[in-house]
N, C-alpha and C positions, 0 to 999 in steps of 0.2 A: 133394436141395438142402440147402445149408448156410445156416441162418438166423443172421445176425450180430446179436446184440442187445447193444449197448454202452450200458449205462445209466450215468447220472452218479450219483456218491455224494450223499448228503444234505447233506454239508458243502459240496460244490461248488455245489449248487443254492441253498443258503442264502447262500453267499458272493455269487453272482451277483445275487440279489435285494437283498441288503444293499448291494452296490456300486451298483446302479442307483438304489435309493432314496437312498443317501447323496449320490451325484453330483447327482441331481435336487434334493434338499433344499439342497445347497450352492449350486447355480446359482440356484435360486429365492430363497434368502436373499441372495445377492449382488445380484440384480436389485432385491429389495425395499429394500435399503439404499443403492442408488445415489442420488446427489443430483440426480435429474432429475424432471420432471413426471410426474404420475400416469398420463396417457394414454400416455406413452412406456413406462413400466413395464408397463402393460397390453399394449402391443404386443409387448414382449419376452417376457412371460409366455405370450402366445398363440403366439409363434414357438417357444418351447421346448416347449410342450405339443404342437404340431403336429409338431415334429421327433421327439419321443419316440414319438408315435402312428404316424407314417409309418415309423419304424425297426422297430417291432413288426410292422406290416403287411407290410413288405418281407421281414423275416425269416421270418414265417409263410408267405408266398407262396413263397419260395425253398425252404423245407422241403417244402411241399405238392407243388411241381413235382418235387423229388428223389424223394419217396416215390411219386409217380405213375409216374415213370420206372422205379423199382424194381419196381412192380407189373407194368408192361408187360413188363419183362425176364423176370419170373417166369412170366408167361403164355406168352411166346415160348419160354422154356426148356421148359415143360411140353408145348407143342405139338411141339417138336422131339423130346423124349423119346418122346412118343406115336407120332410118325411113324417114328422109328428102331425102336421096339418092333414096330410093324406091319410094317416091312420085314424084320425078323429072322424073323418068323413065317411 
């Protein structure tokens, strides 16, 4: 079996964290300086926070489903190899 391990560079990981933090800070700053009532700002902050949280959760769930499928495929491949090996003997 061939194990593909594609890891990201440290620079790319740092860039993605900086990008997320920068965009979140700019969005929150924009909401903070809007000329609207405090309760509306609170509602917008809540919406942005929930949007970021749900994005992280969906991304993790999609990755977990993909990794689970990969594990199932490896198990099926191992069973097939074992079956073929027993047929050859």
